[in-house]
Kinemage of the C-alpha trace (Angstrom):
@kinemage 1
@onewidth
@group {chain A} dominant
@subgroup {mainchain}
@vectorlist {calphas} color= white
{ca met a 1} P 24.634 8.695 -16.448
{ca val a 2} L 21.306 8.382 -14.627
{ca glu a 3} L 20.654 4.998 -13.044
{ca glu a 4} L 17.354 3.304 -13.834
{ca gly a 5} L 15.148 0.553 -12.470
{ca pro a 6} L 13.687 -0.505 -9.127
{ca ser a 7} L 17.083 -0.841 -7.419
{ca phe a 8} L 17.526 2.907 -7.884
{ca leu a 9} L 13.921 4.042 -7.443
{ca val a 10} L 13.006 2.277 -4.188
{ca pro a 11} L 15.763 3.914 -2.081
{ca leu a 12} L 14.889 7.303 -3.631
{ca leu a 13} L 11.323 6.932 -2.310
{ca asp a 14} L 12.405 5.742 1.148
{ca leu a 15} L 12.030 9.028 2.996
{ca gly a 16} L 13.580 9.847 6.338
{ca arg a 17} L 11.151 10.573 9.165
{ca val a 18} L 11.742 13.723 11.237
{ca asp a 19} L 8.515 13.490 13.271
{ca glu a 20} L 4.987 12.158 12.876
{ca asp a 21} L 4.169 14.472 9.942
{ca thr a 22} L 7.553 15.602 8.588
{ca phe a 23} L 9.771 13.661 6.196
{ca thr a 24} L 12.972 14.308 4.240
{ca gly a 25} L 13.984 13.178 0.803
{ca asn a 26} L 17.086 13.550 -1.304
{ca ser a 27} L 17.740 13.883 -5.014
{ca pro a 28} L 20.450 12.347 -7.152
{ca ala a 29} L 22.981 15.152 -7.650
{ca asp a 30} L 23.825 13.923 -11.157
{ca trp a 31} L 20.293 14.562 -12.485
{ca gly a 32} L 21.113 18.125 -13.474
{ca glu a 33} L 20.581 21.625 -12.168
{ca arg a 34} L 16.995 21.139 -10.958
{ca val a 35} L 15.046 18.505 -9.067
{ca phe a 36} L 12.953 16.241 -11.283
{ca gly a 37} L 9.242 17.052 -10.781
{ca gly a 38} L 8.034 13.451 -10.870
{ca gln a 39} L 10.451 12.590 -8.087
{ca val a 40} L 9.094 15.385 -5.872
{ca ala a 41} L 5.490 14.333 -6.579
{ca ala a 42} L 6.284 10.684 -5.811
{ca gln a 43} L 8.124 11.549 -2.594
{ca ala a 44} L 5.240 13.818 -1.498
{ca leu a 45} L 2.773 11.001 -2.132
{ca val a 46} L 4.927 8.614 -0.073
{ca ala a 47} L 5.005 11.153 2.771
{ca ala a 48} L 1.208 11.522 2.692
{ca lys a 49} L 0.662 7.755 2.542
{ca arg a 50} L 2.850 7.236 5.616
{ca thr a 51} L 0.284 9.184 7.663
{ca val a 52} L -2.672 7.067 6.488
{ca ser a 53} L -3.762 3.540 7.436
{ca val a 54} L -2.705 0.792 5.034
{ca glu a 55} L -6.228 -0.117 3.877
{ca arg a 56} L -6.749 3.345 2.365
{ca arg a 57} L -5.707 3.740 -1.249
{ca val a 58} L -5.062 6.863 -3.275
{ca his a 59} L -8.341 8.223 -4.611
{ca ser a 60} L -7.239 11.504 -6.221
{ca leu a 61} L -4.545 14.138 -6.055
{ca his a 62} L -3.845 17.670 -7.226
{ca ala a 63} L -0.283 18.938 -7.429
{ca tyr a 64} L 1.339 22.306 -8.033
{ca phe a 65} L 4.975 22.932 -8.871
{ca leu a 66} L 5.825 26.285 -7.295
{ca arg a 67} L 9.534 26.836 -7.956
{ca pro a 68} L 12.546 24.804 -9.079
{ca gly a 69} L 14.170 22.521 -6.551
{ca asn a 70} L 17.892 22.261 -5.885
{ca pro a 71} L 19.213 18.670 -6.184
{ca thr a 72} L 22.071 19.381 -3.742
{ca glu a 73} L 19.690 20.198 -0.856
{ca pro a 74} L 17.375 17.798 0.985
{ca ile a 75} L 13.656 18.311 0.488
{ca val a 76} L 11.454 18.590 3.584
{ca tyr a 77} L 7.904 17.220 3.215
{ca lys a 78} L 5.433 18.578 5.776
{ca val a 79} L 2.120 16.700 5.883
{ca asp a 80} L -1.011 18.470 7.097
{ca arg a 81} L -3.713 16.039 8.268
{ca ile a 82} L -6.745 17.829 6.837
{ca arg a 83} L -9.376 15.165 7.585
{ca asp a 84} L -9.689 11.560 8.725
{ca gly a 85} L -13.220 10.495 7.815
{ca gly a 86} L -15.066 7.205 7.790
{ca ser a 87} L -14.374 6.495 4.110
{ca phe a 88} L -12.009 9.246 2.979
{ca thr a 89} L -8.797 10.710 4.341
{ca thr a 90} L -7.403 14.023 3.059
{ca arg a 91} L -3.825 15.261 3.316
{ca arg a 92} L -1.947 18.333 2.136
{ca val a 93} L 1.802 18.080 1.584
{ca val a 94} L 4.176 21.005 1.119
{ca ala a 95} L 7.700 20.268 -0.084
{ca ser a 96} L 10.272 22.905 0.919
{ca gln a 97} L 13.925 23.741 0.623
{ca ala a 98} L 15.927 26.720 1.896
{ca glu a 99} L 14.277 29.060 -0.655
{ca gly a 100} L 10.797 28.094 0.568
{ca ala a 101} L 8.004 25.922 -0.801
{ca ile a 102} L 8.815 24.229 -4.116
{ca phe a 103} L 5.735 21.969 -4.404
{ca ser a 104} L 2.242 21.564 -2.957
{ca met a 105} L -0.107 18.575 -3.168
{ca ser a 106} L -3.610 17.757 -1.937
{ca val a 107} L -4.318 14.029 -1.881
{ca ser a 108} L -7.385 12.007 -0.978
{ca phe a 109} L -7.334 8.378 0.162
{ca gln a 110} L -10.335 6.055 0.325
{ca val a 111} L -11.197 2.749 1.945
{ca glu a 112} L -12.024 0.214 -0.758
{ca glu a 113} L -15.784 -0.231 -0.811
{ca ser a 114} L -18.531 -1.006 -3.257
{ca gly a 115} L -20.188 2.058 -4.677
{ca leu a 116} L -23.518 3.021 -6.118
{ca glu a 117} L -24.460 1.910 -9.597
{ca his a 118} L -25.133 5.142 -11.479
{ca gly a 119} L -25.868 3.700 -14.898
{ca leu a 120} L -29.172 2.422 -16.229
{ca pro a 121} L -29.405 -0.921 -17.997
{ca met a 122} L -28.898 -0.734 -21.744
{ca pro a 123} L -32.294 -0.487 -23.506
{ca ser a 124} L -33.222 -2.962 -26.199
{ca val a 125} L -32.270 -1.296 -29.507
{ca pro a 126} L -31.592 -2.547 -33.032
{ca ser a 127} L -28.024 -3.496 -33.894
{ca pro a 128} L -26.099 -1.228 -36.325
{ca glu a 129} L -26.715 -3.722 -39.133
{ca glu a 130} L -30.493 -3.478 -38.594
{ca leu a 131} L -30.601 0.334 -38.941
{ca pro a 132} L -31.648 1.916 -42.245
{ca asp a 133} L -28.904 3.155 -44.538
{ca ala a 134} L -28.213 6.904 -44.218
{ca glu a 135} L -28.651 7.323 -47.995
{ca ile a 136} L -32.194 5.920 -47.813
{ca leu a 137} L -33.082 8.339 -44.991
{ca arg a 138} L -31.896 11.381 -47.023
{ca his a 139} L -34.358 10.623 -49.840
{ca lys a 140} L -37.456 10.347 -47.655
């Protein structure tokens, strides 16, 4: 039976650190024949976040599942520091096992800041109740 809840999830996301940009994660062997995709994505995001300052939050990510993972083998997460900018930070993470890459993710982090207001103020218009009935308009 698969365990559930935070007491199971938190240790699963606590990756081992090999060096500054390389991490390892494990999978519960009783989850079946393949590694669960959400687990790999979450572990990859944790690996990327560990290379970014704490004030930067996830802005966007794109992920690709490349081949099935083996739950009996550790997963190695290699983080590539693409860019450290003034507002945005970009990372690429490749998750690998003995067979090669099983997952790839690009993730962007951003410092919280106020943005531009792109919308215009709502114009003064009649309410729906003040509009003419559609039946009246058809007969004009």
